[in-house]
N, C-alpha and C positions, 0 to 999 in steps of 0.2 A: 474402331470403337466409336459409338454414336456420341455426338456432342450434346451434353445435357442442357446446354444453353441455347441450342438452336430451336427455331420455331417448329420444325418438323418433329423434333424429339418431344417437345412439349405437347404438341397435338397428339402424338402417338400415346403418350402417357395419359392424356385426358380420355382418349378412346378406350384404353385398357381399363381405366377406372370406372367405366360405366357399369351399370348393374349386370354382373355376370358376363360382361362382354370380354372377349379375349381374341387376339390375333391368331388365326389358324396357322399352325406349323405344318407345311406341306411334307416335311420329312417324317411326320408321324401319322398314324392311322386316325381316322375320324373318331372312332369310339373311345379311344384312350384319351381324347381331348374333350369328350362330352358332346360330340356332334354325331349326327346321323344323316343318312339320305332319306328324304321324305318326298311327298308329293310336291310338285312345283308351285311356287308363288306366281303371281300374275306376270312376272318377268322371267319365268321358267328357271329360276334358281332352285336348287334342291338340297343344299346343305343347311340343316337346322340344328339349333341347340336342343339337346335331349330333354332338359328340364323345363324350359320356358317356351320352346317352340319357335323362337324368332329365326328369321332367315339371315344367314351370315352375310351374304352379298348385299341384301337390302340395308342392313345396319351400316355396312361400310359406306353405302351411298348416302344414307341419312346423315352421317358424320360430315359429309361435304356440303350440307345444306342444299343439295340438289333436289328440286321438286318440280313435278310436272306430269302431264298425262297426254299421250296421244292415243285416242280410243282405238286406233287401228293397229297399234303395236302392243297388244296384250296377248298372253297365252290364250289359245282358242277356248279352253275350258272356262275362262273368266269373262269372255266377251259378253255373253247374255246378262251376267250379273252386273257388269259395269254399266251397260245401257239401262238396266232397270233402276239401279240406285241413282243414276243421274236424273232420271225422270221424277225421283222423289225429292229432289233438291232444286230450289230456285237459284240457278246459276247466274251470278251477276258479275260485276267488275272485280278485278283482282283484290282491290283494297276494301271492298264492301263485304258485309256479312251475307252468307248464303243460307237463307232460312230453309229448314226442313219443311216439306209440304205434306208429308204423309204421317197421320197420327192414328193411334188405335182408339178403341171405344173409351178408354180411360183418359184420353187426352195426352198420352205420352207418344213421343216419336216411335214409329214402327221399327221393328227389327227386320232384317232381310236375310234370307238364306244365302250363305256365302261359304265357299270352301276355305277352310283355315287349318291351322296347325293341329287341330283335334282330329282331322280326317286323315287317318293313316293310309287308307286305300280308297280307290274310287268306288268300291262296293259299299262303303259307309256313307250314309246320307250327310250332307253338309249341315252344320248347325246354324242357328239364327244369330246374327251379329248386329250391333248397332250401326246405323247409317254413318255415324262419324268414324267408326272403326274401318268401315269399308272404304270411305273416301280417303282416309289417311293411308290405307294400304295401297290404293290405286295410285295416289299422287306421290307419296313419300316412300313407302315400302312396308313390308310385313314384319311387325314387331311381336308376333306370337301372342302370348297371353297378357302382354302389357296393356294397361289402360290408356285410352286416348281421351284427352280433355281439351278444352279451349284455353288459349293464352289468357292471362288475367285482363288484358286490355280489350278483349272481345266483349261487345255489349249485348250480344244475343246468346243466351244459354243454349239455344237450339240452332246455332250457326254451324254449318258443315263446310265452310270454306277451308280447304286444306291449308291455306296460309295462316289460318287462325287456329289450327289444331296442332297439338304437340303430344309427344310421349316422353318418357324419361330420357330417351336418347337424343332429344333435341330441345328439351325444355329450357335449358340455360342459354340458348341462342336467342338473338334478337329476331323477332318475327320477320319473315321475308315480305317484301312489298310487291313482288312480281314472280311469275313462274319462269323457269328456265325454258320450258316449252309447253305448248298448250294447243291441242286440236281435238275437239269433240265431235267433228263431222266425219262420218264414214267416207272413206276415200278408196274407190275400187283399185287404184294403182298401188296404194300402200297395202291394202289387204292382200293383193296378189303377191307382193313382196313377202308378206308375213307367211302366207301359205306355202310359198316355195323357198323359204329361207334355208331349210335343211339341204335341199338340192344344191343351192348356191354356196353352202358351207357357212351360213350366217346364223347368229342367234339374235334374239330380240335387242340386246344391247348394241350389237353391231348395226342394226337397222336404225336405232335411235341416234347413234353417233354419226352415221352416214347422213341422216336427214337434218340433224340439228347442230352439228359441229359448227362453230366452237362453243355454242351455248352450254353444251354438256360435256366439255372436254374432260371434266373431272370424274365422269362416271366410271 
């Protein structure tokens, strides 16, 4: 029986208490628990919540406060979108605001076409999403229909620094001051590992762990 006074038990209860989040029971079917198999997120997870569309594995990752991006280790379908959104943001130091550089005629930050929970099949065109939502998805994880906002301490309302962004699933945490891993430069060796991962029996998380352990040991 679990110890209700242990740190791990308390953490698990906090995770369960999130908005509609629950731990997947592998002894039961996905549908009877409100999950489904959908198109992959940037990290090729496929289990999603039926109602809100969030990625189950991504939410588990977000609960650990693990945040980072290696542009080389993303699902192939997301690579072009990732490069495009990074060109729309002034990427600076980890503790600085990252101003959005692209605005529409009305002076509002542009939205970017990006595959998300609303796209049930590849035949359906991706919808337009805010730059902040895309940055959060790439660095933190896919939270489906949940809104992404800036932490109260962020001084720029158009800041897209992932360390300054939060959703309901990490809003009560203290903002991180650094990334667990960070590489925005295309690397032929890493890209080759990505393209051949299935032949080698790896998935994207395996590649991240292999490259960045122990910084992401919690993934």
